[in-house]
C-alpha positions in Angstrom: -0.1 0.1 0.0 1.3 3.5 -0.9 2.8 5.9 1.7 0.2 8.6 0.4 -2.8 6.4 0.3 -1.9 4.8 3.7 -1.8 8.2 5.2 -5.1 9.4 3.6 -6.8 6.3 4.7 -5.7 6.9 8.3 -7.1 10.3 8.0 -10.5 8.9 6.9 -10.5 6.6 9.8 -9.8 9.4 12.2 -6.3 8.2 13.0 -3.7 11.1 13.5 -0.7 12.0 11.6 1.5 14.7 12.8 -1.3 15.7 15.2 -4.2 16.3 12.8 -6.0 14.5 10.0 -4.3 14.5 6.7 -6.1 16.8 4.4 -5.8 16.2 0.6 -6.9 19.5 -1.3 -6.6 19.7 -5.1 -6.1 23.2 -6.3 -7.9 23.2 -9.6 -9.0 25.3 -12.5 -10.2 24.4 -16.0 -8.7 27.5 -17.5 -5.0 28.0 -17.8 -3.2 31.1 -16.6 -5.3 31.9 -13.7 -2.5 31.7 -11.0 -3.2 28.2 -9.8 0.5 27.3 -9.2 1.1 30.5 -7.4 -2.0 29.9 -5.2 -0.8 26.3 -4.5 2.7 27.4 -3.5 1.7 30.4 -1.4 -1.1 28.7 0.2 1.3 25.8 1.2 3.8 28.2 2.7 1.1 30.0 4.5 -0.3 26.9 6.0 3.3 26.0 7.0 3.5 29.4 8.9 0.4 28.4 10.8 2.3 25.5 12.1 1.1 22.7 9.8 3.3 20.2 7.9 2.5 20.7 4.3 3.3 18.7 1.1 2.9 19.9 -2.5 2.6 17.6 -5.6 2.7 19.2 -9.0 0.6 17.0 -11.3 0.7 19.1 -14.5 2.3 16.5 -16.9 2.3 18.9 -19.9 3.6 22.1 -18.1 4.9 21.4 -14.6 6.1 24.6 -13.1 5.4 24.5 -9.4 9.1 25.1 -8.7 9.0 28.5 -10.4 6.0 29.4 -8.1 8.0 28.4 -5.1 10.8 30.8 -6.1 13.2 28.3 -7.7 14.7 29.2 -11.2 15.2 25.5 -12.1 13.6 22.3 -11.0 15.5 20.4 -8.3 17.2 17.2 -9.2 15.1 14.0 -8.6 16.3 12.4 -5.4 15.7 8.6 -5.1 15.8 6.3 -2.2 16.9 3.1 -4.0 16.5 0.9 -1.0 12.9 2.0 -0.4 12.2 2.5 -4.1 10.7 5.9 -3.5 11.1 9.5 -4.4 12.5 11.8 -1.7 10.7 15.2 -1.7 12.4 18.5 -1.9 11.9 21.3 0.5 11.5 25.1 0.2 10.7 27.2 3.4 9.8 24.0 5.3 7.4 22.7 2.7 7.9 19.4 1.1 7.2 19.3 -2.8 7.7 17.0 -5.9 7.3 18.5 -9.4 7.2 16.4 -12.5 9.6 18.9 -14.0 12.5 17.2 -11.9 11.6 14.0 -13.7 11.0 15.2 -17.3 13.5 18.2 -17.2 12.4 21.7 -17.7 11.2 22.7 -21.2 10.8 19.3 -22.6 7.7 18.7 -24.7 5.6 15.9 -23.1 3.3 14.3 -25.5 1.9 11.4 -23.3 -1.7 10.4 -23.9 -4.4 8.4 -22.2 -3.3 5.3 -20.2 0.3 6.5 -19.8 -0.9 9.7 -18.0 -3.3 7.6 -16.0 -0.5 5.2 -15.0 1.9 8.1 -14.0 -0.8 9.7 -11.8 -1.7 6.5 -10.1 2.0 5.8 -9.5 2.5 9.2 -7.9 -0.3 8.5 -5.6 0.5 4.9 -4.8 3.6 4.7 -2.9 6.5 6.2 -4.9 6.7 9.4 -2.8 8.2 9.2 0.7 6.1 12.1 2.2 6.8 12.9 6.0 3.2 12.4 7.2 1.9 15.8 6.1 -1.1 17.5 7.6 -2.0 19.0 4.3 -1.3 17.5 0.9 -1.9 20.1 -1.8 -2.2 19.0 -5.5 -1.3 21.5 -8.2 -3.7 20.2 -10.9 -3.4 20.8 -14.6 -5.9 23.2 -16.4 -8.1 20.4 -17.8 -10.7 17.9 -16.9 -8.7 15.3 -18.9 -7.2 11.9 -17.9 -4.8 13.1 -15.2 -7.5 15.0 -13.3 -9.9 12.2 -13.5 -7.1 9.8 -12.4 -6.5 12.1 -9.4 -10.1 12.2 -8.2 -10.7 8.6 -8.8 -7.6 7.4 -6.8 -7.8 9.9 -4.0 -9.8 8.1 -1.1 -12.0 10.8 0.4 -10.4 14.2 -0.6 -11.0 16.9 1.9 -12.2 19.3 -0.7 -11.2 21.4 -3.8 -10.0 25.1 -3.9 -11.2 26.4 -7.3 -9.1 29.1 -8.7 -10.8 31.5 -11.1 -10.5 35.0 -12.6 -13.1 37.7 -12.8 -14.0 37.2 -16.4 -16.8 35.5 -18.4 -14.4 32.8 -19.9 -13.1 31.8 -16.5 -16.4 31.7 -14.9 -17.9 29.6 -17.8 -15.0 27.2 -17.3 -15.4 27.1 -13.6 -19.1 26.2 -14.1 -18.1 23.1 -15.9 -15.6 22.0 -13.2 -18.3 22.6 -10.5 -20.6 20.4 -12.5 -17.9 17.6 -12.4 -17.5 17.9 -8.7 -21.3 17.8 -8.1 -21.6 14.8 -10.3 -18.6 13.0 -8.5 -19.7 14.0 -5.0 -16.4 15.7 -4.5 -16.5 18.4 -1.7 -15.7 22.0 -2.4 -13.9 24.3 0.0 -14.6 27.3 -2.1 -13.7 29.6 -5.0 -10.8 32.1 -5.1 -11.0 35.1 -7.4 -7.4 35.6 -8.4 -5.9 38.6 -10.2 -9.0 40.5 -9.4 -7.8 43.9 -10.3 -4.5 45.4 -9.2 -3.6 47.1 -6.0 -1.7 50.4 -6.3 1.5 50.1 -4.2 1.4 53.7 -3.1 -2.2 54.3 -2.0 -3.6 50.7 -1.8 -6.5 51.6 -4.2 -7.8 48.7 -6.2 -8.3 49.4 -9.9 -9.2 47.2 -12.8 -6.8 47.8 -15.8 -8.2 45.3 -18.3 -10.7 46.2 -21.0 -12.8 42.9 -20.6 -15.9 43.0 -18.4 -15.2 42.2 -14.8 -17.4 39.5 -13.3 -18.0 39.8 -9.6 -17.1 36.2 -8.5 -18.4 36.8 -4.9 -21.8 37.8 -6.3 -21.7 34.7 -8.7 -21.1 32.5 -5.7 -24.0 34.2 -3.8 -26.4 33.6 -6.8 -25.3 30.0 -7.1 -25.0 29.3 -3.3 -21.4 28.4 -3.5 -18.7 28.9 -0.9 -16.5 32.1 -1.7 -13.1 32.3 -0.1 -11.6 35.5 -1.2 -10.6 37.9 -3.9 -6.9 38.5 -4.5 -5.7 41.4 -6.6 -2.5 41.6 -8.3 0.0 42.9 -5.7 3.8 42.8 -4.9 5.3 39.8 -3.5 5.4 41.1 0.0 1.9 42.3 0.0 0.7 38.9 -1.3 1.6 37.3 2.1 -1.3 39.1 3.7 -3.8 37.6 1.4 -2.4 34.1 1.4 -2.2 34.1 5.1 -5.9 35.0 5.2 -6.6 32.3 2.7 -4.8 29.7 4.7 -6.9 30.6 7.8 -10.0 30.3 5.8 -9.0 27.0 4.3 -8.1 25.8 7.9 -11.5 26.5 9.4 -13.8 26.1 6.4 -16.0 23.0 6.2 -16.1 21.7 2.6 -19.5 21.3 1.0 -20.9 18.7 -1.4 -22.7 20.4 -4.3 -26.1 19.4 -5.4 -26.4 18.0 -8.9 -27.9 20.9 -11.2 -31.6 20.5 -11.4 -31.4 19.9 -15.3 -29.1 17.0 -14.6 -31.4 15.6 -11.9 -34.3 15.8 -14.2 -32.4 14.1 -17.0 -31.4 11.3 -14.5 -35.0 10.9 -13.6 -36.0 10.6 -17.1 -33.3 7.9 -17.8 -34.2 6.0 -14.7 -37.9 6.1 -15.7 -37.1 4.6 -19.2 -35.0 2.0 -17.7 -37.8 0.8 -15.4 -40.2 0.9 -18.2 -38.0 -1.2 -20.3 -37.5 -3.7 -17.4 -41.2 -3.7 -16.8 -41.9 -4.7 -20.4 -39.3 -7.2 -20.3 -41.0 -8.9 -17.2 -44.4 -8.8 -18.6 
């Protein structure tokens, strides 16, 4: 049984690792370029500042760049424990992490498809990483609903909840809606939405302004209308100012109880119609 999966199962059974239950949290977005890797890295560091043991796993097969978000100019070398047949995580600011860039080399085109990607994700979840019993295990997910994301959700026993990163734009909200549908269908808990790059903050007067020409979508209002948990809005700020926002985000993730989303009414109606037809066919067959 894997080191990761063994720890997660203990968490499900209310056993304790490092003083608290292990909380597996995918940081997800269907749209690329929303700052998901930055949120993963900074949230991990902020949770560490709160006294938690934190591990980060970069699962973006086609564009792994978590090391850049962690402040490293190059991916660290892949360290192997040949005796234990496992990967030894690297560390930044007290946070454990593994990025696939260490394995594939930075800048390499990765053209894996289908079963190859599924096998890689399963392998990363099933014992090849020697984590040090983390309290939080954050997954930097790729911007897709493809094979690797499906493999993550299928092989994670009882994930704590998903943090969905979006931007205040129509395109980003449309993609977020599709991901929310997937979470609802799969019964996967949601911790909440983060509106990232929501305007910019003037470094001189702290006034928030919106420099982009596209229409701004109020993500908090979107969440209210659809009864979704909203975590916070993060503007574009300096690196030092970002700490204030990520410390607040870490506190919210720490205290927020994830929720399971109801299947959209149109989908419930469709399921009822399908079930009714199946029952009708079965009844005719028994007649």
